[in-house]
C-alpha positions in Angstrom: 43.8 0.1 25.2 40.9 1.9 25.9 39.5 4.1 23.0 37.3 7.0 24.2 35.3 8.5 20.8 33.6 11.8 22.2 32.2 13.6 19.2 31.3 10.0 17.0 28.0 9.7 15.0 26.6 6.6 15.7 26.9 4.2 12.3 24.1 4.1 10.2 22.2 0.5 9.9 23.7 0.6 6.0 27.2 1.5 7.0 27.2 -1.3 9.3 25.8 -3.6 6.8 28.5 -2.8 4.3 31.1 -3.0 7.0 29.7 -6.8 7.8 30.5 -8.3 4.4 32.2 -11.5 5.7 32.2 -13.2 2.4 34.9 -10.4 1.1 36.8 -11.1 4.3 37.1 -14.5 3.8 38.0 -14.1 0.0 41.2 -12.8 1.1 42.3 -15.2 3.5 44.6 -17.3 1.7 43.4 -21.2 2.2 46.0 -23.6 2.7 44.8 -27.1 1.8 47.3 -30.0 3.3 46.3 -32.5 0.5 47.6 -30.3 -1.9 51.1 -30.0 -0.1 53.9 -31.8 -1.1 54.5 -33.1 2.4 51.3 -34.6 2.7 52.0 -36.9 -0.7 55.4 -37.4 0.6 54.4 -39.0 4.1 51.8 -40.8 2.4 54.1 -42.2 -0.5 56.6 -43.4 2.3 54.2 -45.1 4.4 52.6 -47.0 1.5 55.7 -47.7 0.0 57.1 -48.7 3.6 53.8 -50.9 4.1 54.2 -52.6 0.6 57.9 -53.5 1.3 57.0 -54.9 4.9 53.9 -57.0 3.0 56.6 -58.5 0.5 59.0 -59.3 2.9 56.5 -60.9 5.3 54.9 -63.3 3.2 
């Protein structure tokens, strides 16, 4: 879609700078850390237990 704005004033430098607050935008984005996820610890825990069991029964 193409928008045609005919009677719009050009924004000032202050207005553009005020709208380019990327720190505020990044603060609103939810962060998703895989290390804090229970699925991460489940996979790491399962593989660790599996490796320990394999090492015990191999030796």
